N, C-alpha and C positions, 0 to 999 in steps of 0.2 A: 592708091594706098600709100601711106607714109611709112618709111622705114623705121621700125621700132628701135633700131640701134642708134638712131639720132639722139635718143634720150640717154644721158649718162647712167641713170639707174639701171637701164637694160643692158648697157655695155658692162657695167660692173657685175651685175648678176650673172651674165654669160661667162665672164672671166673667172669669177669665183667658182662656178660649177665646173669649168674646165680644170681649174687648179685642184679642186676636191677630187676630181676623177683621176688626174695624172700626178698629183702632188708636185706639180711644176707648171710653169708657163714659159713660153719662149718669148723673150723680149729683144727686139731689134733696137740697137742704139747707134745713132749717128754720132760723129765726133764733132766736126766743125759747126760751130754755133749751136750745138746741143750740149756737149760736154765742155767745150772750150771755145772761147771767143776767137774767131779766125783772124781778126785784125790785131788784137792785143796779146793773144796767147794766154789770157787769163782763164784759169780753170774754174769751172762752175761747181764749187764744192757741194752746194745744195742738190744739184742734179746727180752728182756722183753718189752722194749719201742715199738718195732715193733708190738708185740702181743697186747699190750695195745692200740696202735693206731688202729688196726683192730677191737678190741672190742668196741672202741669208735664209730666206724662206724656201729655198730650193729651186728658184727660177733660173733658167738657163739664159745667159746673156750672149748676144751676138753683136759684135762690133760690125757695123755696116757702113763703110765709108768709101767714097769715090776718090779720096785723097791718097792714092796708092804710092805716089812718089815719096810721101812722108810716113809711110805705114810703120816702119820701125820706130821712128821718133814718136809717133802717136801711141803705139803700144807701150813704149818706155814711159811716156808721160802718164798714161793711165795707171801703169804699175806703180809709179812713184806716188800716185794718189790713192793707192790701195785697190785699184780696180783691175781685175784680171778676167778676161773674157773666155767663155767656153768655146766660142766659134768666132772666127774673123773672116768677114766677107764670104761666109759659107753658111748655107742654110742647114740647120740641124736635122732636117728631114729631107732626104733626097727625093725630089719630085721631078728630076731632070727628064724622065721619060714622058712626063705629062706637060710640064711647064717650066719656064725659067724663073717664075715668081718664087721668091724666098718665102719660107713659112715662118711667120711670127704670130703670136697671139696679140701682141701689142708692139707698135713701133713708136719710138721716141726720136723725132726728127723735126728740126726747125722748119722744114719745108712741108711738113705733114701735120698741121694743127697740133703743135707741141703742147700748148696749154691744155687742150682737151685730153690729150693722152696722159699728161702728168696728173691732172685731176682724177682721171679714171684710175691710174695706177695707185695713187694715194688712197683712194677709197677702197680699192681691192685689197691692198695691204692691211688697211684698218679692219676690214671684214674678216680676213684670214686670221688675224691676230686675236679676234674676239672669240 
């Protein structure tokens, strides 16, 4: 049996239903090479704008980065670009008794099929706004 969530339309539908039920989604956001180019330091405004648009709709944002040595700098850079996170390297739902896996409805991460996640989030936002 093929996984139905391989299809973007099914992922979008699932997330829209979750949003309608909770009036929010939890979006995990990586920093390096997702919000900012690791080598040049260039901030990706288009990605930031998408994340801010989701936050404006009530979505909770979780900065999830392994770059803890630069965490204060990263947080300051995000704030300078208008992006303030609800959670930083912390899952908004404590599942520690069951698992160490963080809870996100969607993860934006260059190492986790970022293009597909962005496409899904764009479509979810479009449907929510309709």
